[in-house]
N, C-alpha and C positions, 0 to 999 in steps of 0.2 A: 903316641900312635905313629906307626911307621909310614912314611910317605911312599908314594908310588915310585919315586926315583930310587929310593933305597932298595926296593924289591926288584930293581932291574928293568922296570918298564918306563918308557918315555911317555910323556903326556900325549893324549890323543891328538891334540891340536898340532903337535910337531910331526905327526905321521904324514910323510909326503904322499904316500899312496892313498891314504884316506882323503887328504885334501884334493888330490887330483880327481878322485871319484866324486867328491862333493861338487867340484867345479864343473863336472860334466854330467851331473845328475839332472833328472827331468825337471826338477823344480826351477832350474835356471833357464829352461827352454832350449830349443834346438834351432839354430840358425838355418832358415830355409831360403830357397831361391825366390826373388821377388817376382810377382806376377807381371808379365810383359804388358806394357801399355797398349791398349787396343782402342780403336775409335768407337767400337760398339759399347765399350764400358764407360765412355765419357757422357756425363749427364747433359752437358750443354749441347753436344751433337745429337743426342736422343731427343731433347726438347726441340731443337731446330728442325729435325726431320719430321717430328710429329706436327709441328706448326705448318710446315710445308705441305704435308699430306692433307691436313684439315683445310688449308686455304685452297689447294687445288681441287679437292672434292667439293667444297662449298661453291667455288667459282664455276665449276662445270655444271653443278646442279642449278645455279641461278641463271646461267647463260646457255641453257640447252637450245633455246630457240635461235640465238645468234650462231651457235656452232653448227646446228643443222642447216641454217640458211647459207653459211659460208661454204660448207661441204657441198651443198646442192648446187651452188653457183660457181664452184671452183673451176670446172671444166667447160663453162659456158661464158659467153660474153656478158660482162657486168655493165649494165646501162648506168647512165649518170644518176637517175633517180634511185637505183638500188645502191649505188655507191654512197649517196648522201644519207642512206638509212643507218649507216654505222655511227652510233652515238658516241659521245665522249666517255660515257661509262664503259662501253664495250672496248674502247681504245685503252682505257685505264686497266681494264681487266686483262687485256693481252699484255700490256707492259708489266703488270704484276707477275704474270706467268713467266715472262722473259727474265725478270729479276730473280725469281725463284730458280729458273733454269740455270742462271749464272752461278748461283750458290751451289746447286747440285753438281754442276760441272767442276766447280772448285773443289768439292769433296772428292770427286772421282779423280781429278788431276793430282791432288795431294796423295791419295793412296797409290796411284800409278808411279809418281815420282819417288815415293818412299820405298817401293819395292824394286823398281826397275833401274833406278839411277843411283849409283853408289854414293856414299857420304851421309852425313847427318845434317839435319836442318839447323840453321843458326838460331832461330827462334825456338824457345822451349814450348811456347804455347802452340798447340795444334791448331786452334781456331784462328790464330793470327795468320798462319800459313794458308789456311783455307780462304780467308778473306782476301789475301793477296792474289791467289789464283782466281777467285771470283771477280775481283776488280779487273783482272786482265781480260776475262771473257766479256765483261760489261764494256770495257774500252774497245774491244774488237767490234761488237755490234754497233756501238755509237759511231765509231770511225767509218764503218762500212756504210751505214745509213747516211751519214753526213756526206760521204763521197757521192752517193747516189743523188742526194739533193743538190749537189753542186753541178754534176755532169748532166743528169737526165733532163732538167728543164731547158737546157740549151738546145737539145736535139729533138725532144719529144713533147715539150710543154708541161706546164704545171699540173694539168688535170691527170694525164697519164702517169706522171711521177707520183702523185698522191695515190693513185690506184695501185701502182706497183708496191708502194710502201705498205699499204694496208694488207696487201696479199703477203708480202714478206713477213710482216708482223704476225699474221695468223699462222704461217708455216713455222716460224720460230717458236711461237707459243705452244704449238702442238708438239714440236720436238722437245720442248722443256718438260711437257707432261710425260713423254716417253722416256725421259731420263730418270724419273723418280723410281720406277721399279729396279733399274740397274743399280742405283746408289743403295737402295735398301738391301739388295742381294750382296753388294760389296761389303757393306758395313756389318750386317748381322748374320750372313750365311756364308761368308768366306768365299765368295765367287772369285775365281782366278782372274788376274789382271789381263791375261790374254783374251779371255772371253769378254771382258769389259771393253777392251780396245776394239774387238771385232763388232760388238754391239754398237758402240759409238760410231764406228766407221759406217756401219749399215744405216744408222739414222742420218748421218751426215750425207751419205750418197743419195738417200731418198730426198733429203732436204734440197740438195743441189739440183736433182732431176726435176723436182716440182718447180723450183725457182727458175730453172732454164726454160721450162715449158711456159711459165707465165710471162717471162721476158719476151719470148717469141710471140706469144698470143697477144700481148698488149702493145708491143712496140713494132714488130716486124711482120705480123701475120698478113696484113693487107698487101704488103709489097713482096712477100715471099723471099726475103733476104735471110737465108739460113746462115750463110757465112758471116754476115754482119752480126747475127745473133750470137754466134760462137765467139767472135772477137770481143763483142761487148761483154759477154759472160765471163770470159777469161780476164778481161781488164778489171771488172768491178766485182767479181765474185771469187775467182780462183787466186788472183794475185793477193788480195787482202788475206785470204786464208793461208797462203804460204808464208806471208809476212808474219801472221799471227803465230804460225808454227815456230818460226825462228825466234820470235819474242818470248814464246813459252819456254823454249830451251834456255835462252839467256836468263830468264827469271829463275828457273830451277838451279842453274849454275850459281847464281848470286845468292840463292837461299840456302844452298848446301855447302858444307865444308868437305872437300875431297882429301883423303889421306893418301 
């Protein structure tokens, strides 16, 4: 029997064109572009935001009376017996909301730094970077309140210091609740970072206006010292905020590699 080589044909396996066609055939698959990593596709982030939403909703449902009482008495003088009605559970409720707010602000800070500041993060884990930003916000609130507890009793006494702290805690907890819709829009609906910054600045300005009003109402209203109120507010509210802004930028520069 005559072989294929004797008939002038090369074996099929030696045909370079056929091999190239087989190498690029569909049964070997086609190399595609990898899906870009998005925070909305991360399971841990989704679970975290879901837990935050459930905790905030449940806390507001169980503390409706406390919230309505605080809002009703916010623009009026709080007497000593009304001040003592704030229970330990209500304080823990507000502290929990502040902790959730730090986590939400950490997520918003991560997304802002990722888009607006050039470079890549040193840590591959997204959640590690978020925890660093969240710890930075928690440190800011703790340092600011510690500064108030050092300075305020010297000039105004412990009673008014405690009153202002509880008011500040309530304002901060409300600001944390207002941060949740923003983070949801950022993560799942691709809200622009510019709108995010505008929203956060609006919440921050409202926070500082209410804090300034309560500082004047609690400490300086009876004496009518508006200038002293402004100086006090700049020293214990604006200066820590500017310091925090510098610390935030330093943290981002340390977390990112610039090429």
